[in-house]
C-alpha positions, 0 to 999 in steps of 0.5 A: 242914249238908248238903254240897252238890255244889258245895262238894265240888267247888270244895274239890275243885279247891282241893286240886288247886291245893295240889298243882300244884307237884308238876305244874311248875305254879304253879297251875291254870285253871279252865275250867267247874264243872257239873253235866254228865258229861266225856266223858272218862271214863278216870282214877282214883276214890276214895271218900270215906266220911262220916257223912252222905254218901258221896263218889266223887272222880274224877280223869279226863283222856284219853291224852295228857294222863294221859302228860303228867301222870303223867311230870311227877308222876313226874319222868319224861319217858320213855313209860311204860306202863300199869301206872305210867300207872294207879299215877300217877292212882291216887296222883294221886287219892290225894293230892286226896282227902286234901287234900278231906278235910282241907278238908271235915272241918268239916263232917263229921268223920268223913271216911275215905277208900277206897282209890283204883281206876284205871279205863278208860273207866267208864259213869257212866250218864246218870241220875249226878248229878255235879259236874264241874269242867274244869281246866288243869293244867300245860297238860293238860286234865283234869276233876275228878268228884264224885258225891255219895250218902247215907251208908249208915247201919245 
């Protein structure tokens, strides 16, 4: 069975919803799911490699949203520095990717997580095929992005 981008993004939304209590939220609101890339491309990406596909999961948002989500996640209401923000975003991506991996193991038992990478304003390119879920979590707008490619096999 081929895992579609729609299946990946829906599972990513569910994984974030399952971890919403870490942000003092009782869930999240999905505003839209589309194949349109988000305007905000700052946040964290993590790779999920499998036997059939390679996926990049992104958790992206603007500076104010990043600050608010990181503060909720860390339980710290002081203004966070860039290093703390980057660490928090990488950890959030890692947690969502872990939930995503667990949900998708039934389709591909060979899934493995890479290390999360923080990026400030990534250029994804107009040819990039991605699925994007725009959501509201703890009163903050963010985008989950899934970019699906084929697995590199020898």
